[in-house]
N, C-alpha and C positions, 0 to 999 in steps of 0.2 A: 504495501499499497504506499502511495507518493505523499498521503497527507494525514494529520492526526485531528480526527474530529473531536467535537465537543457538542453536547445537550445546550443547544440553544448559546453557547458562547462560540464567537469566534477565536480561530485557532490560526496559529501562524503557519503558512505552507512549510514544508520541510520534505526533503526527497529520503528523509530516513525510512526504514522499514517501521511499520506502526506501532509494532511490541517494542522496538529497540528505542524509539520515542519516547513513550511513556517510560520505559526502565530509565533513562536518561533522566528525564524529568523527575521521576522518584529521587534519586541520585543525588541530585542535586538541591533536592528538598532536605536531604538527610542531613547535606552537607552543610546547611542553611539553617539548618533549627536542631541539629543533635545535642546543643549546649543547652538547651531546655526542653522539659516534656512537648513531646507531638505527637499528633494522630496523623496517619496516612493511610488514604485509602488507594489502591493502585485495579484497576478494573479493566484487563485486557479484552480487546473484540475478539480474538483467536479463543479458541478455533469455530467461531462463527462464521458462515458465508459471507464472502466465496471461499475462507479458510485459505488463501495464498501463502507459502510458505515460505519463509525467507529464502534467499539465494541458496545457503551453504545447507539447505536442508528439504529443497528441492527433490532430488534422487533417491532420499533413505527411505529404505523399505522397512513396512512394518507387519507382524503378524496381528489384524486388530479384530479377528475372530476364534472361535473356540467354545462357546456357550454351546450347551445341548439345544437349547432352544432356536440356535440360529436357523431360519428359512425352513421349521418343522413341516415336515410334508404331510402328519396329521393333524389337520384344523379340526376334527369333530366338534372336539370340546370350546370352542372357540364361538363368539357371538358372529349373526350375520355380517354384522358391520365390520367386525375385525378380519373375517374370512373375506370379505370383498376389497378391504385394503390391501391386505396380504399379497391377493391375487394383481393389483396394480402396481405394486412393490414388486413383486417378480419381474414383469414388464421392462422394468426402468433399473434395474440390480446391477447392472455393469457400469451405470453413469454414478449411482450411488456410493459403490464401491470406490470410485475414484474418489468422489468427494470426501468420505470417511478417510481414507489415507491420508489426504490433504491435509484435513483436519488433524490427526497424528502429526504431521509433519510442522503446522503450524504452531504447534505446542509444543516444540523444542524450543523455540525462542521464549515463549514464556518460563520454560525449565530454566533457560539462562537470566532472564530478568530475574525471577526469585532468588535464585542463588547468588547474584549481584547486589542485592539489596540485602539481604544476611551480612555477606562477608561485608559490602559497606558499615552496616551498622557493628559488625564484629572490630571491626579496624579502628573505629572509635571509640573502643570500649565501652559499649552499653549494650552490648548483646546480654547481658546479666539482669538488665535493667529494659528491656523491650520484651512486649508479647505480640508472637506471631498468632495470625488466625488465614489460614487457607482453607476458601470454600469457592463453591460454583452457585450458579441461580437455578438449575435445573439436571436433571438427569438426562439419559439420551438412549435411544433403542439404534443399535445398528444390525436390524435385519431380524433380532430378537422376535420371535414369535408372528416372523414374516414382516413387521413392523418397520415403520423408520420414525426417526424425529421424533417428541416427548410429549407430554399432556394425556399420557395411556396409563390406565391401573396395572401396571406391571413394575416388577421391583429396578427395573434397568431404567424406565422411567420419572422413577419417584427418588431414588436416592442420588445424594451428590457426597461429592469427597467434603470432610471436614476436618482439617487437621491444626491444630494448636500446640506451639511451643510456648511454655511457658516457667518464666524462673523459678524455680525451687519446686517445679512437680515432676516429679520421677515420671519418665517413656511409659507409657501403656496403651492399651488398647480396649475402647469401652463398647460395649454389643447393645447400651440402651439406646431409645432413639432419641436425637436430638433435633431440634428446629431452629438451624443456624439464624433465619430470618429473626427469629423471636428471642433464641437465647444467646447471641452475643451481648445483646444490649444487657441482659440482667447482669450475667456475667462483668462486664466489664464495670459495672455501677456495684459490684460487691467489692471490688480488686479495690477500687478506688477510694471505697468507704461512702459511696453516695447512697442514701436513704431515696429510693425513687421506685412506684409501683409500675412494675410493668408486666404483661401479658407472658412472661418469658421464664426461664427457672435457669439461675446460676450453676455454673458447671463446674465449679469449686468444691 
């Protein structure tokens, strides 16, 4: 991507790859504000369509399938609407396979951006005073149950990654249900000692 978009905000034109632009803006913000408490949100467009990979990632290969439900042949237990949609998906499967591969490719720049941000915080001696939260807005179906995209009543569509690195909290994997949209706010309020009623639950 050759421009950096903003939601209703005029952004300067740049020849940087969009994810790299966001990364560099985030790094500049950290360098400017790390001497005081700061709050930073980095929200990339990748891997949304058109899912254009960075130049160095355009030829990378990934195995993106493996779920037993991928393009399952027996759809007799599915609703008529799901069966009809799955049939349509099968007809455009090759085009969608290419799109999904490019989604994986475009995520490589996101990984590098996350790594650069963490390293920048660490280099400034603030790693043990910083909370990192990594999540997404929705899950996505890559041919499971013969379906594509999101907003479907299947786990692949409703589950999202949610990773938290917090000073003083040992690494662990929790299996309880979390709603990032609600629980992030409640957790941050708890951390900073702010008494504020929300619909979420603290994760501490």
